[in-house]
C-alpha positions, -999 to +999 in steps of 0.1 A: -522+367+229-529+402+238-510+420+219-502+454+214-480+463+183-462+507+193-464+524+159-486+527+128-465+531+098-460+502+076-439+478+095-463+483+125-493+478+098-481+449+085-470+433+125-507+440+135-524+427+104-509+393+103-512+391+140-548+400+139-555+375+106-541+346+133-565+350+156-542+375+184-561+402+201-540+432+185-543+469+194-518+492+176-503+523+199-502+558+186-491+591+203-528+608+190-550+585+177-573+617+165-544+635+149-534+594+131-565+591+117-570+626+108-544+624+083-552+619+045-520+624+028-497+595+020-466+595+036-432+605+024-428+570+011-462+574-011-481+549+011-518+554+020-525+575+052-531+549+082-567+558+082-570+538+047-553+510+061-578+509+090-609+503+068-596+475+057-588+464+093-615+467+115-607+442+141-576+465+150-579+487+177-558+523+178-552+540+212-528+557+230-495+540+237-500+535+274-540+523+269-526+499+239-497+487+265-524+474+291-528+438+297-505+430+269-486+397+270-466+410+239-456+444+229-441+449+198-420+482+192-428+489+156-415+528+160-384+540+139-353+541+157-355+578+171-391+574+184-387+540+203-376+550+235-404+576+237-431+554+226-421+529+252-417+557+278-454+569+270-464+535+272-453+534+307-426+513+323-451+499+349-471+480+323-440+459+319-433+437+344-425+400+325-436+417+294-423+403+264-411+435+243-403+427+205-382+453+194-378+456+153-363+492+156-329+503+142-309+532+151-309+551+118-297+586+117-309+605+086-298+631+097-272+638+069-296+627+039-294+594+026-280+564+033-282+567+068-260+566+098-260+545+132-263+569+162-261+538+185-231+511+174-203+489+180-204+490+221-242+492+222-274+487+206-305+499+207-323+467+221-297+470+247-305+505+257-341+492+256-337+464+279-316+487+305-346+512+309-370+486+310-350+461+332-386+444+342-397+433+308-376+408+283-364+420+254-362+399+219-348+418+193-356+402+157-372+410+124-349+443+118-329+431+091-353+429+066-382+445+049-418+450+064-435+424+037-411+398+045-414+404+080-446+388+081-447+367+048-419+351+041-427+326+019-434+354-010-395+354-016-396+318-032-367+305-011-357+299+022-341+327+044-330+333+079-341+354+107-322+367+136-332+365+179-311+382+204-321+385+243-312+375+280-347+356+286-349+323+269-386+317+276-392+352+260-370+340+231-389+305+226-424+331+227-410+354+198-396+322+182-428+305+177-443+337+164-419+341+139-427+304+130-465+312+129-451+336+100-434+313+079-399+317+091-378+284+088-346+293+097-349+314+128-308+318+143-307+326+183-277+348+185-271+346+223-280+377+246-292+407+240-256+426+235-259+404+201-286+428+186-251+450+183-246+426+152-282+428+138-282+468+140-247+470+119-261+450+096-290+477+077-258+497+059-251+467+044-290+461+038-293+499+027-267+492+003-278+460-012-310+477-019-295+502-041-274+479-060-306+452-069-336+479-073-356+464-048-359+453-009-372+420-016-346+402-002-331+390+028-302+374+041-296+332+043-271+316+061-259+286+047-241+262+073 
């Protein structure tokens, strides 16, 4: 499958590397490829610059958002919440007719420091806003309730855990569920239409406090039933 991953942070890199390793044709989208490759310092979390990761993954192309989305069957929105809409707009709404948009972003607001609040909640979600902004796309919200490593390698946790999908298009959810299963996810729960993304986005305050209490991000939710 031809896939565009929008975002060069740890989530975008994790998804792009795993998808490429599974045989997909992957291009990472960024605002300015030259500027992205020119950065030589670690990011605010201490992660190495994109150029270091790119040297280890020469099979993954880097392109401006719009070029990355050309011909993509699936577009992964791996930007941060505030950057989601601008990145998708730069990729081009005209490119999204029938395209599956896999939305991993969360509406986190760090303006008042840590822990962040949500800039969308209760009566709306970022997933819904993306679907309204790009009505010809097929948006599926998933993977926004666990860290990047577990997104693509859930077996590393050593126990089964749960992930969720939300979206209006059943066929798009089937496509995304197959990808999740190819990563190793064995408990994929379909919550329903895209409005159910409100629930998973509002899990983030709980997730952040669990990370603080446990002292690690290597955990996930398991729905026992």
